[in-house]
DRENKEZA-137989 format. One record per residue: residue in one letter; x, y, z of N, C-alpha, C in turn. Coordinates in steps of 0.001 Angstrom, whole numbers, plus 500000, padded with zeros to 6 digits. Example, Ala and Ser with C-alpha at 12.3 -4.5 7.8 and 13.67 -1.06 7.14 Angstrom:
# residues 2
A513190494310507800512300495500507800513200496700507800S512850497750507080513670498940507140512900500030507870
END
This chain:
# residues 587
S155698551727178864154433551921179561154701552250181022T153844553071181585153976553487182974153370552431183887V153554552633185186153010551674186148151492551693186129V150890552857185781149429552929185711148916552083184555I149567552197183394149161551389182234149364549910182512Q150463549569183155150696548165183496149619547635184443A149210548467185380148145548045186292146825547905185561I146575548782184598145337548692183820145307547401183018N146435547011182466146476545789181661146176544547182485T146448544598183782146096543455184634144624543443184996N143971544611184902142545544762185236142268544332186673I143191544667187574143047544362188995143034545685189746E141997545928190511141828547194191197142941547457192198K143393546414192891144431546596193913145736547068193279N146062546525192105147286546950191422147206548414191001L146026548822190571145860550221190175146031551154191372K145468550780192496145593551628193680147050551739194126K147791550647194030149207550707194389149980551586193416A149608551538192136150324552324191133150074553816191292I148881554181191695148532555594191788148820556165193168A149119555298194136149302555768195512150523556660195666V151512556512194781152752557289194905152677558612194172A151560558878193480151438560120192707151248561303193646P151841562459193326151593563657194140150116564009194142R149635564512195256148204564797195369147751565856194375G148647566774194007148270567801193051148219567303191627K148866566175191328148894565629189971148241564255189895R147598563844190950147007562499190982145951562325189897A145111563352189699144046563248188690144624563118187282M145651563911186981146214563872185639146982562585185371E147455561933186429148090560623186235147099559606185686L145821559804185977144787558889185491144159559352184187L144471560581183773143790561149182606144723561485181458N145986561694181714146864562138180644148286561686180916I148823560919179994150215560496180038150859560939178732T151923561714178824152590562253177646153937561582177475V154157561061176281155439560456175920155886561102174626G156884561948174726157334562671173548156280563670173097T155843563505171865154815564398171318153424563795171375Q153314562586171900152022561914171944151521561839173377S150206561866173496149580561746174818148480560707174751I148265560059175854147245559013175932146490559182177236S145224558828177196144391558881178390144305557478178986P144847557263180169144720555938180798143268555514180998L142394556489181284140988556141181478140387555591180188Y140598556277179078140074555787177804140765554490177382W142045554357177738142747553109177437142086551938178163A141726552159179416141068551097180184139712550748179586I138967551764179131137642551517178551137766550762177237E138673551208176378138801550599175049139426549211175103S140260548957176111140869547632176224140002546646177001G138863547106177505137958546217178226138289546039179685S139224546829180219139565546737181647138601547602182449L137350547182182496136307548004183096136402548051184616I137015547033185229137197547079186687138133548224187048C139230548314186319140161549417186565139549550749186157A138768550761185083138130552011184648137171552524185720Q136405551632186311135510552054187382136283552540188597A137381551849188920138202552280190049138813553655189780M139189553937188537139742555248188184138698556344188320I137482556077187864136413557072187984136098557339189448E136015556282190234135730556461191657136853557216192360D138110556959191965139226557677192572139201559155192184L138880559429190917138818560822190465137723561599191185L136599560958191443135449561642192014135348561456193523T136444561065194139136505561002195601137024562339196118I136296562944197021136710564219197604137695563943198730R138913564516198618139934564380199639140270565767200176A140697565790201406140991567081202036142174566952202964D143045567967202931144076568104203953143757569342204783R144734569866205467144452570996206342144172572285205582D144599572358204298144478573616203542143493573555202393N143402572432201701142653572387200445141777571140200356Y140775571287199459139976570142199013140443569751197620Y140441568454197340140849567944196036139701567105195475F139301567448194240138172566764193589138476566733192096G138436565554191506138884565388190122137842565632189055A136657566151189413135612566352188400136035567377187360D136650568479187799137094569505186845138114568934185872A139080568201186397140105567621185528139505566601184566L138554565805185034137932564780184187137191565405183026F136326566390183302135510566958182233136285567967181389T137378568493181912138223569342181076139021568503180092R139543567381180560140305566489179674139389565741178724H138226565334179209137285564561178380135892565169178494P135603566262177810134257566854177890133171565943177319E133573564975176500132606564062175881132551562731176602V132928562691177880133008561426178591131640560761178723I130572561549178812129221560959178893128903560179177622K129230560761176482128987560078175207129841558828175095K131094558923175547132002557776175470131475556616176308L131026556918177510130546555852178386129223555280177901S128336556127177388127029555638176939127142554727175730T128191554899174938128361554067173746129295552877173965S130311553042174839131324551999174998131244551264176320A130842551946177388130804551303178716129642551851179524P128402551487179193127234552031179917127233551713181411S127884550633181798127892550275183221128665551285184065L129491552116183443130277553099184182129552554426184346L128379554556183723127634555811183863127155556015185296E126710554948185930126201555086187301127279555533188282P128478554888188319129507555406189238129949556825188904L129934557192187637130298558563187277129285559559187815L128005559296187591126970560226188026126819560221189549E126987559059190162126911559001191625128083559728192268G129235559722191592130396560398192145130276561906192176L129321562465191441129112563907191431128213564370192573I127830563451193446126906563784194542127638563634195867W127450564597196734127916564501198117126728564699199038R126584563784200007125498563874200983126092563972202385S125569564873203148126038565053204520125428563988205428R126214563579206415125653562652207402125039563392208581V125139564727208563124560565550209623123126565892209247I122201565648210124120784565882209875120341567096210674S119603567994210013119089569193210671117608569334210336N116766569248211361115311569366211192114755568351210198G115320567163210212114828566100209347115342566158207924Y116282567055207632116828567182206281118352567130206346R118955566762205217120399566749205098120819567534203846R122023568083203891122558568798202745122976567815201661V122717568209200418123158567423199262123787568381198263N125050568158197939125749568942196920125849568116195654C125334568652194586125414567982193283126299568824192375Y127475568319192051128443569065191249128166568804189763C127187569542189267126653569318187927127053570402186937K128028571216187275128421572308186387128805571788185007H129586570726184980130095570214183706129046569398182944L127875569185183516126763568585182787125863569648182176M126093570905182543125287572013182029126024572842180984Q127316573031181174128039573935180292129425573403180001Y129922573785178815131303573528178452132194574581179117P133510574370179107134391575394179686134238576771179057D133815576835177771133636578138177130132271578756177425G131421578089178200130133578650178597128955578214177757N129177577502176664128068577042175821127346575867176474P126077575636176099125326574512176694126004573174176416H126067572342177426126685571019177296125721570053176626Q126285569067175941125483568074175218125247566805176017A125553566822177302125408565602178105123969565102178083L123010566011178237121606565609178247121197565040176894Q121692565631175820121382565134174485121930563720174285W123141563459174766123722562121174620122947561092175427L122467561474176587121681560537177388120319560285176761V119750561288176098118490561080175377118712560115174224E119814560279173501120124559360172401120399557955172932Y120992557857174113121215556541174727119889555871175051G118921556651175542117547556174175681117298555195176800N118108555193177840117904554281178970117061554991180027P115852554508180329115010555189181317115570555128182732V116416554146183034117003554049184369118083555113184552T118932555278183546120006556275183641119450557679183717I118415557979182932117864559330182922117154559641184229S116832558614185023116179558826186321117172558923187468Q118480558889187161119490559025188200119419560421188814F119745560530190092119531561756190854120188562970190198T121435562829189755122153563959189166121471564452187907I121081563535187034120448563927185769119070564512186024V118337563948186977117022564499187306117152565938187807L118149566174188655118350567527189178118727568497188061V119637568084187180120045568953186065118852569263185167A118090568234184803116943568445183920115878569317184573D115603569081185853114575569872186533114988571330186685V116258571564186992116722572948187120116635573673185786M117078573030184722117021573663183403115575573850182944W114715572925183315113317573025182904112607574163183625T112748574216184938111994575207185714112547576618185546R113855576754185421114453578085185395114653578653184002L114578577807182979114906578302181643113959577815180562V113789576515180453113150575940179267111638576040179324A111032575888180501109571575826180598108918577080180032Y109494578245180325108905579498179834108934579549178310H110078579218177719110197579272176259109322578205175600F109257577029176198108406575976175641106938576387175693L106520576924176837105127577341176980104799578481176024L105745579387175828105527580496174908105304579994173490G106110579023173086105943578468171741104674577652171590R104304576912172630103106576086172533101835576904172688C101922578077173346100738578937173433100311579425172054Y101272579675171189100934580041169815100195578898169122F100669577675169349099982576517168771098592576362169365L098458576619170670097150576548171317096199577601170749F096727578790170492095914579837169882095457579421168475T096344578804167738095992578310166399094905577245166476L094998576366167475093970575347167656092618575995167953C092609577018168787091353577706169115090726578312167859L091552578904166996091031579477165748090487578387164831A091194577247164783090729576152163924089398575598164407V089258575401165713088004574881166256086878575902166055T087197577174166216086171578211166058085650578268164632S086570578274163667086158578447162265085608577170161654Q086135576014162069085750574760161419084634574032162152S084446574293163437083466573538164206082313574413164688F082623575387165524081561576160166155080811577045165163L081541577745164300080882578668163372080330577964162143S080682576710161928080085575961160814078830575223161234Y078530575237162532077352574521163046076041575103162528P075843576441162499074581576968161950074357576600160495S075427576579159698075287576224158286074865574772158122A075345573913159008074951572507158934073474572326159229L072896573216160025071475573142160341070606573848159302G071238574438158302070480575132157262070127576562157598E070687577106158659070400578498159011071125579428158044P070571580592157754071203581520156809072502582083157362E073436582358156462074705582935156863074537584426157171T075420584911158060075424586335158380076789586917158034L076798588222157804078039588875157422079069588779158544E078632588975159796079569588921160921080215587535161036R079393586507160907079927585149160985080894584887159846N080551585298158647081430585054157507082768585768157653V082729586985158193083979587736158365084876587038159390V084293586594160506085079585905161530085662584610160970V084866583850160227085357582603159638086483582894158656F086331583940157855087356584298156876088666584670157562V088587585490158606089795585911159315090482584704159962C089718583822160587090304582650161239090983581729160237R090330581518159098090907580593158124092122581191157425V092106582483157172093286583118156583094466583027157539F094206583196158833095283583059159811095795581617159855L094898580631159706095332579241159676096294578988158522Y095949579532157355096768579276156177098077580066156198L098042581291156686099246582121156688100058581946157979G099388581926159107100104581875160373100471580491160831S099729579476160403100014578108160833100647577291159715M099993577257158557100503576441157450101873576925156994C102039578232156820103326578759156354104417578565157403K104064578718158674105055578513159740105500577063159788I104558576133159701104914574709159709105753574371158482C105409574967157338106172574712156110107617575184156259Y107806576366156839109166576881157050109953575970157990T109312575518159064109992574641160025110360573312159392Q109469572757158584109752571478157933110906571606156945I110957572689156200112057572900155253113380573040155999R113360573757157113114590573946157896115090572622158455Y114186571805158990114588570498159508115083569584158387F114423569642157249114812568800156117116215569153155625L116497570446155481117822570859155031118889570513156061A118550570640157350119521570297158400119865568814158363D118873567951158168119133566513158088119925566165156829C119650566867155740120414566613154511121870567015154675R122114568146155334123493568580155549124240567624156459N123560567102157473124204566209158440124185564750158001G123561564471156869123474563085156419122552562226157246A121610562845157968120686562107158837119493561624158014I119752560688157137118715560130156263118606558643156546D117408558177156810117162556769157100116677556069155837R117284554911155546116908554134154350116509552719154738T115884552583155876115492551254156350114517550590155389F113572551354154886112551550802153981112885551119152524Y114187551295152219114671551575150867114117552889150312I113637553725151196113155555048150817113878556062151692P114547557040151103115254558027151944114270558883152736I114309558750154057113404559483154943114247560281155935P114081561593156008114820562380157019114475561908158428Q115467561865159278115262561308160615114356562166161480Y114212563438161160113355564272162004111895563844161911L111527563157160831110139562719160675109787561571161620F110798560919162210110512559838163146110110560366164515S110278561655164736109766562274165960108259562449165835L107534562136166922106077562219166894105611563637166590Q106261564625167193105858566007166991106147566462165564S107347566192165069107715566622163719106928565860162660G106758564553162873105959563783161919104511564225161896G103950564528163078102579565031163124102439566374162430N103408567259162601103372568550161912103498568380160403F104262567379159961104391567117158521103042566713157924V102331565816158611101001565408158126100024566577158202L100107567357159283099222568515159428099449569527158317L100684569678157897100982570615156801100217570232155545W100222568978155190099544568558153963098027568605154113L097525568380155309096085568541155523095667570002155357L096477570924155867096173572351155698096296572761154233V097259572186153521097375572468152081096122571996151354G095620570810151690094381570320151083093189571198151421M093125571670152662092048572580153043092127573884152256C093347574394152097093516575656151366093100575510149905I093403574364149301093038574145147891091529574020147744E090884573308148667089451573066148577088627574098149347E089219575197149784088533576189150603087292576734149878P086094576580150463084874577079149796084852578600149625I085508579345150487085486580804150362086126581235149056W087196580528148631087819580897147356086848580628146197H086137579501146261085217579157145174084000580073145155C083590580551146314082421581428146386082779582903146241G084055583210146090084460584612146008083866585329144824E083878584681143654083323585321142448081815585536142594F081119584582143157079683584696143344079337585852144285S080137586032145342079868587099146293080089588453145667M081166588614144902081447589905144300080411590257143248D079949589278142462078907589547141468077643590033142130S077288589457143258076073589870143951076194591291144455M077401591679144919077591593027145422077597594034144283N078137593625143129078151594547141994076760594810141454D075850593892141634074472594089141172073678594975142111H074321595427143228073686596292144207072438595658144804D072443594326144853071342593639145523071612593615147023D070589593342147764070735593264149217071268591887149595H072522591613149094073146590311149378074540590519149974S074697591595150740076004591846151327076394590767152317E075416590022152819075747588955153745076473587809153063L076479587765151740077153586702151019078648586944150878L079160588074151385080592588302151355081293587249152214F082355586633151654083092585535152304082173584357152617A081227584099151755080292582991151971081010581657151820T080524580664152525081085579311152450080139578338151749H078909578785151444077938577939150757077392578711149573C077579578172148397077072578809147183076964577748146109E076437578133144983076203577177143903077499576748143221H078596577503143442079870577131142832080559576000143579V080125575713144792080742574657145603079841573435145555S080341572371144955079556571151144836079592570362146143G078716569364146182078679568533147386079950567743147585G080596567295146493081851566546146611082969567401147176T083034568651146749084059569565147273083863569803148760K082595569976149159082310570184150581082730568983151415R082473567778150889082817566591151660084337566411151771V085053566668150684086512566560150728087081567578151704Y086561568817151638087047569858152543086727569506154008S085532568984154227085159568634155605086011567488156134M086410566558155258087279565466155698088656565982156082F089220566854155222090497567486155567090388568241156886S089304568957157049089102569752158256088990568870159494C088268567773159390088103566844160522089441566258160946L090227565776159981091516565178160303092484566214160861A092436567433160340093338568478160823093048568823162281I091772568931162631091431569272164014091821568132164962L091592566884164536092039565754165361093549565787165568L094279566125164523095733566177164635096180567348165495Y095466568459165419095771569592166303095661569170167766W094573568486168106094383568049169491095434567017169894T095812566141168960096831565136169277098177565789169564L098547566770168744099823567455168952099815568298170226L098631568592170738098540569373171973098917568541173194L099089567234173015099477566377174136100854566721174676D101600567559173956102897567999174463102778568735175795F101612569310176064101424570013177328101479569065178520S101345567770178279101428566811179381102818566755179989I103799567344179319105170567303179812105330568101181102F104389568994181406104474569780182627104226568924183867S103625567758183704103390566844184819103954565480184455M104854564964185311105459563673185043104427562546185082H103410562669185945102394561615186042101546561568184780I101117562727184303100306562753183083101139562325181881S102370562804181833103247562422180721103500560925180710A103708560334181895103915558890181963102679558129181497Y101498558633181862100252557986181433100111558029179906V100406559187179326100307559329177869101288558399177173L102506558303177702103510557446177084103135555974177201V102576555584178347102126554194178494101017553892177495F100118554866177323099047554687176343099615554469174940G100629555256174607101236555108173288101958553781173121R102556553270174188103331552038174065102458550791174002V101251550850174519100368549679174423099555549696173140L099666550777172361098928550822171100099391549742170124S100642549315170251101127548267169359100342546973169552E099941546698170798099130545500171044097738545648170429V097195546849170483095895547098169852096007546938168339A097133547388167771097331547241166332097372545769165932L098008544937166752098015543496166463096607542917166532F095822543377167507094438542912167618093634543303166380I093804544526165912093069544981164727093481544176163499M094785543902163364095243543092162224094613541707162255A094595541078163429093987539750163536092488539812163257L091821540865163743090387540994163515090067541178162037V090824542027161369090597542243159929090830540947159158F091869540211159545092132538933158884090954537973159053L090406537888160252089264537003160487088034537457159711I087800538772159680086614539274158974086717538966157484I087890539193156895088060538896155470087921537398155216S088522536592156091088456535137155901087016534635155970F086270535033156987084895534544157130083970535168156086S084266536400155667083419537009154628083515536231153329T084731535903152918084899535138151679084377533709151836A084521533137153054084018531776153279082496531738153227I081834532749153802080372532782153807079839532979152392M080580533757151582080133533961150204080126532657149412A080957531687149843080977530392149151079806529507149540L079083529872150630077924529083151048076718529381150165E075865528384150049074618528546149308073528528971150291H072939530157150077071878530651150946070926531506150113E069793531838150688068747532565149979068602534012150447L069580534530151126069539535916151601070106536828150514V069212537468149803069637538302148671070368539551149153D069947540073150301070568541306150816071989541073151323F072372539815151532073709539500152016074431538624150996A074580539171149806075148538376148727076559538797148344D076959540059148594078268540529148135079265540612149299F080520540785148948081600540805149932081487542022150849G081181543184150290081110544402151081080073544317152182T078938543722151881077881543596152886078320542696154033W078940541556153687079385540650154742080545541250155551F081430541972154890082533542610155619081988543611156637L081018544429156211080423545405157119079633544714158226S078904543661157884078082542963158879078942542279159942L080011541604159508080883540943160481081635541953161340T081971543094160758082600544152161561081636544644162635Q080373544832162265079374545256163250079165544189164321M079195542920163939079073541855164929080250541870165898S081446542130165391082632542164166253082545543284167268L081937544397166873081834545560167745080501545628168481A079693544551168380078378544494169031077473545620168553M077549545939167264076724546993166676075736546446165647F075728545122165436074833544529164444073418544492165006P072423544966164252071035544988164758070547543592165136Q069884543512166270069390542219166749068339541636165817A067582542490165183066509541993164303067061541232163115Y068267541593162682068841540932161505069266539494161798Y069484539175163066069864537804163389068727536825163111Q067498537327163126066352536452162833066358535972161389L067044536716160509067109536306159108067950535054158915F068817534770159890069710533633159754069140532354160371E067921532423160945067365531254161627067084530110160667H066719530420159444066365529372158468067574528960157632E068743529538157903069965529163157192070924528573158224A070760527243158446071508526595159528073014526659159293N073425526353158069074870526360157797075461527761157955L074709528772157519075178530147157663075232530554159131L074237530126159896074198530464161316075361529825162071V075731528606161729076848527935162394078160528678162156V078380529108160915079614529852160599079657531170161355I078514531871161433078474533149162158078724532928163645I078165531858164211078391531570165635079868531298165897I080498530526165006081935530256165164082733531563165122F082381532441164192083086533726164087082922534553165366V081700534639165854081451535434167065082181534850168270L082207533526168386082917532894169502084419533181169439I084995533073168244086435533328168108086765534768168484V085949535704168009086241537117168260085988537479169719S084816537102170232084416537574171563085110536845172696I085461535576172494086064534805173577087589534762173462I088094534416172300089540534223172153090244535551171897L089820536264170857090557537451170421090483538576171455V089304538829171990089155539927172944089907539626174234N089804538400174731090526538053175956092036538034175740L092453537657174548093876537721174227094362539167174227L093544540079173734093894541504173761094038542002175202V093107541598176058093188542013177469094468541493178113A094809540230177833096031539660178409097267540371177880Q097290540689176593098438541389176017098583542790176603L097482543492176760097537544834177333098032544783178771N097574543785179516098009543642180906099509543378180991Q099995542486180127101416542166180142102251543349179682A101791544052178649102527545220178153102572546320179201Y101486546505179932101461547546180959102416547204182099Q102443545936182502103359545531183563104814545718183142H105080545492181855106446545649181356106864547118181343V105950548003181016106272549424180876106155550158182204Y105336549640183122105013550378184345106256550735185162T107198549790185284108360550030186138109216551180185629D109209551402184323110073552432183747109289553608183173M107993553715183491107209554756182818107652556155183253Q108077556332184520108602557627184943109889557954184207G110714556932183984111940557157183222111661557559181791Y110678556915181162110323557302179795109749558719179753A109000559087180787108481560457180848109620561459180985R110633561120181775111781562020181902112600562059180624L112676560956179913113326560976178606112608561919177651N111289561902177696110513562788176845110767564250177200R110769564551178497111047565932178899112472566336178530A113427565433178712114813565755178367114966566047176884S114263565300176042114324565578174600113738566941174275V112679567334174983112107568663174777113086569739175244I113772569494176354114769570450176839115871570641175806V116358569533175247117428569612174251116966570380173022T115747570105172562115233570795171378115008572273171646T114490572605172822114195574002173132115467574812173336L116515574187173871117771574903174091118369575419172790E118079574741171679118635575188170402118096576549169983G116904576910170457116317578181170077116483579281171106I117195579009172203117396580021173244118631580850172915S118521582141173054119616583043172712120771582900173690A121965583304173229123147583227174074123031584163175275K122366585285175094122192586238176188121320585637177287R120237584985176890119357584358177883120066583214178580W120880582453177866121636581362178466122664581901179460A123311582997179116124284583597180033123605584069181316R122400584626181212121669585048182407121310583845183270F120971582753182636120652581533183380121869581038184154L123036580994183505124252580552184191124621581498185325Q124421582786185109124720583743186152123818583533187365G122564583215187113121634582956188212121924581653188931M122542580698188260122886579430188908124026579573189911K124904580563189719126036580822190632126891579570190814L127261578981189686128043577753189740129482577982190182E129941579241190178131307579520190602131415579723192114D130294579794192797130326579980194250130624578648194936R131390578729196014131712577519196776130514577076197614L130320575784197691129210575218198450129713574729199802E128901574899200812129242574403202134128996572901202229F129919572216202881129678570815203197128814570715204449N129278571311205497128477571461206706128565572928207117E127840573282208105127782574690208490129183575195208846G129627576228208127130944576804208346132058576121207602D131791574985206961132809574239206207132632574538204725V133300575573204237133154575991202844133958575039201969G133283574463200982133903573421200169134230573846198757L133730573093197794134120573228196388133045573951195590P133434574648194501132451575278193614132002574305192525G131071574799191702130662574025190526129451573152190718G128599573494191676127448572634191895126233573374192400V125228572582192751123964573081193279123700572366194598Q123280573119195598122992572528196902121490572515197157I120993571374197599119589571236197948119507570554199307M118316570556199884118044569849201136117053568731200829E117403567514201179116522566382200936116140565739202269P114979565092202333114587564405203571115629563383203984A115904563330205272116963562457205769116676560988205507A115386560612205448115044559195205256115180558756203801T115381559685202879115471559304201466116708558477201196N117852558920201712119112558193201561119813558174202925I120056556992203429120708556847204727122223556991204548V122821557923205267124266558163205209124811558034206631T125734557119206835126296556885208173127749557324208289T128449557470207168129853557884207193130057559057206259D131035559866206564131365561009205719132146560519204505S131671560870203322132332560412202097133601561187201792I133847562291202496135079563055202292136196562393203094R137302562131202440138441561504203101139410562608203535R139538562771204808140350563843205364141654563267205913F142747563996205666144077563551206060144779564680206805G145534564296207811146354565257208529147757565281207958G148669565827208718150056565869208283150319566989207298S151342566784206477151760567812205524150685568062204470S150514569331204099149549569702203062150231570134201777A151489569741201575152223570107200368151604569410199159V151494570160198062150877569627196846151719568514196251A153020568581196431153910567583195839153920566271196605M153337566251197788153341565025198602152193564113198181P152428562804198129151308561879197882150419561793199111W149245561289198891148330561110200014148836559991200915P148633560136202222149021559035203118148280557749202758E148881556658203135148263555372202823146930555255203527E145908554943202750144559554872203293144330553526203954D143343553512204823142982552254205481142509551251204453D142903550024204659142487548988203727140988548775203792S140452548359202695139036548030202666138780546728203404M137521546439203653137162545213204375137610543977203602E137530544047202266137953542898201469139450542659201616D140242543747201619141677543592201795141997543030203185R141244543455204176141470542945205526141198541448205610F140130541014204946139829539577204941140920538800204202D141392539359203071142468538684202338143724538577203190R144041539654203864145232539635204715145066538660205877L143881538615206455143620537678207546143704536237207063E143182535996205847143236534640205305144677534203205065K145501535098204519146902534770204302147620534519205623L147283535325206631147908535146207941147556533793208554I146305533398208407145862532103208943146562530958208219L146647531055206880147296529992206109148773529864206473S149429531003206579150858530940206934151052530390208346S150127530742209245150232530241210617150034528736210663V149076528251209861148836526804209822150052526074209291K150693526637208283151887526001207720153022525962208735K153182527094209430154256527153210414153999526201211581M152714526097211955152378525193213062152510523738212658G152301523435211385152356522046210942153751521530210752K154637522350210224155996521877209933156771521495211178P156827522277212225157593521883213423157098520600214055K155827520351214036155284519129214638155826517895213954K155863517964212624156357516817211871157837516587212161S158621517624212217160065517489212442160339516985213855K159545517438214827159738516983216192159435515512216320K158388515093215597158048513675215642159185512828215102K159724513305213949160811512561213335162037512523214232E162341513701214832163506513776215686163337512894216923S162146512967217518161909512151218715161921510669218382G161337510345217214161334508947216810162727508431216535S163519509202215818164878508766215494165750508711216740S165569509667217633166369509651218874166000508445219741T164726508079219751164286506921220524164900505646219989I164881505554218637165455504351218014166946504258218296L167593505445218146169028505440218384169358505113219833S168552505652220734168807505358222153168589503890222471N167530503364221829167281501934222043168421501088221497L168813501514220251169924500772219670171193500924220495G171367502167220941172566502394221769172513501592223061G171300501563223633171170500801224884171416499324224667D170896498827223532171088497414223236172561497096223011S173171497991222230174588497722221937175446497797223194D175068498790224028175826498892225274175595497653226138G174345497251226144174041496061226962174738494815226457S174669494681225090175330493513224514176836493543224711G177378494756224598178849494877224762179276494553226180S178496495123227089178857494866228480178650493406228841G177557492881228226177346491463228494178452490615227922G178933491028226709180010490285226083181290490347226858S181523491486227449182772491630228210182717490861229493D181411490886229987181302490080231192181572488623230846
END
């Protein structure tokens, strides 16, 4: 194992910095990304992630994404990182999500020089947009699958998504949704506006019938067939990829869990039901017979009301039509993606619906319970004797739709009135207020991340729309981005390519020091970087060690001096005594 691997195994950042400090500046990045022994190679970065040495892994990412400069060149490890590991976003999102933030933050450079209240910001996002071969990168798709609203709101990802949305995806998305909007207009025209005179009993006209016929034929051929083709394509794609969910012991393709795809699946079957029950098909024979008789009934061509269409068929068709139009309008909510505020509002609305569903379940349970309980009571109200009547009546009471006059019928049935009062109190005081509290709590929980969820929604649309964009259009987009041009750090200081430069308000992010580490001396590629200044933590550690060693040194001499002085005093005293005694003895 190399010194880098040994440092990784200790999971100590200081050891890693010492191990990499001797690497040549031109090969420093590859020392952290690729170690070859014989015919095998290993990535120290992935080794650190898989072995759980996340402190060293973060230090490696920060070292790779630190911009260093000598007198001749700039050095930045982003190209080496994404060339060696193009799937690093997926790796981090699945194995070490905490490292996504330092990785994405390392792709940003902010100037500390302010001009007219703005500062330069370079975002080196080339490798988040495209692979080395020029194809669209899957980084955004992996972050959508990760589903973290905080990560998707990071500055680098927001910039990448916004650039791709405004310059490429928005036009194609709008083009596709305009067709759906046109289909909705035809559905509303044929099923709502032009059916209104018939509902009032007004006679049909040939012009109206022709317009209704054309609109409905377009619905069946232009909308139903298109949705059917799309559903078959998605179904076959999920079958080929094995994307089948069996959570409920029923094989369900995963594309149906998407709100848009699932809504289109239901809409397809509603349109199929409309096509089967279409009154124009049933009235076709009647219209042609009238024309063959040369009667003045040409207005009956493409008629929607005739003796061949029964009342039951009309009601079934009208139900299919009602649900289809509601679903058309619901699927049109995709247009909210053009505004983050509207999209966030729609998503919050969808996320609190679960609390409403719980309220409805509790309400239905109470209505069924009290309906069956009231049926067990003895009373003389003949009109309120069966379960269906009580279920409908209690539902109306819950919604404040029960006629006030009917409450007078319960005045002479004391036991029945008491049960109804208990039911109304439970629903109006406990259940409704509990719903309000749940909605309030759910909104507070979602509010902090609602912008992130809105950006997740837009990112998923970007990923889906990119699949249908031609390679030629994608190449034009990359050419317009000019990712190969070098970006200036400050005026006249031409830096590194592979990014996008914007100007942001100076107060948005306070920058007091230049993040580029500049070194003088030799600019040879084979030379390691000069030793960098220690961090504040290292300085404190060094100061603490110096103080401890000084205290030890100051303490030891004092003790020895005391002992020496004490022993010398005793010896002198003893010597003096002996001398005195000897001299006295001689005397």
